[in-house]
N, C-alpha and C positions, 0 to 999 in steps of 0.2 A: 362485417362481411369476411374478412380474411380468417376469421375463426371457422367458418363454415368450409371454405376452400382449402383443401389439404395440397393440391397440386394443379397445375394448369390443364392436365388430362381431365380433372373432374369438372371442368367448365365447358359446356356444350353450346355453342353460339346458336342463336335461333335465326329463322328466316334467312336473309342474305348477309349476315354479319360474319365477319372473318376475325379471329384472334390470331395476332401477330407478336412477335418479340424482335425489337430492333436488334441488327447486327452489332455486336460490341466493338467500339472503336480500338484502334491499336493503343496499348498503354506505354508502349515504349518504340523508339525509332528503330531503324535497321541497325544503327551502330551501337544500341544498347542504352540509349538515353531515355530515362522515365519521363513520360509527359504527364504533367499534373491533370487531375480529372476535369477541373474547370476549363482546361484549354483543350481537351479532347474534342475532335470533331463529332457532331451528332450526324450519324449516317442515316440517309434514307432508304437503306436496305433493310429488309426483315425477312424472317421465317415464319411461314404460316404454320401455326400450333394446331388450330382446329378451323374448321368451317361449317357453317350451317348448312342446311339442305337446299335452301333457295327460296325464291318467292313464287307465289302463285300468280298466274297470268289471269287477270280478272275477266278477260273475254272467253278463254278457252277452258280455264280451271286447271290447266296443266302447271306443274311446278317447272320453273326456270332455274336449273342448277347453278350454284355460284361457279365462278370461272377458274377458281383456284382450288387446290386440296392441301391437305396436311403434308408438309415437308417442302412445298414449293417455296422459292426465293422470289421476292416481290419488291417492287419500288413503291415507296410511300409518298404522299405529298408532304411538303414542309411543314404544315400545321394540320391539325385535326386529329381525329381518333379519340375514343374514350379510353383513359388510362385504367387499369386494373392491376393492383398489386396483390401478389400471392407470395407470402414470405418476404424474402429479400428481393425477389425478381419482380420487374414491371413488364407488363403487357399492354397491348393497346387493342381495342375493338373497332373496326372499320366496317362500313357496308361494302359489299363486293365492288359497287360502282365507283367509291371513293379511291380504289387502289389503282395506281396509275399503269402499271405493267408487271407482266411476269417475267423473271430473269431466267433464261434458259442457258445451261452449260452447253458449249459447243466443243 
């Protein structure tokens, strides 16, 4: 599959699925000490790379759009998501309802 995918932009989620990339944890402390990769905290924050158009309401036939869009910062559950590897980068596919919250900058 990775030979077909050249970049994350070439992957278009279907229905109410959302492609996200986790925020990378800090690799060194404020004082400049490097943190080994196995000791780095796995953050539950991510950036939305792409979002599907939404799902169809079975009674009205109207499309219910996803609640997030490309570029949004979101809060993810501790577990779940389907991993997608493109090159050296890892992404996750979630359904819209699995995403816990949208993070807004104030």
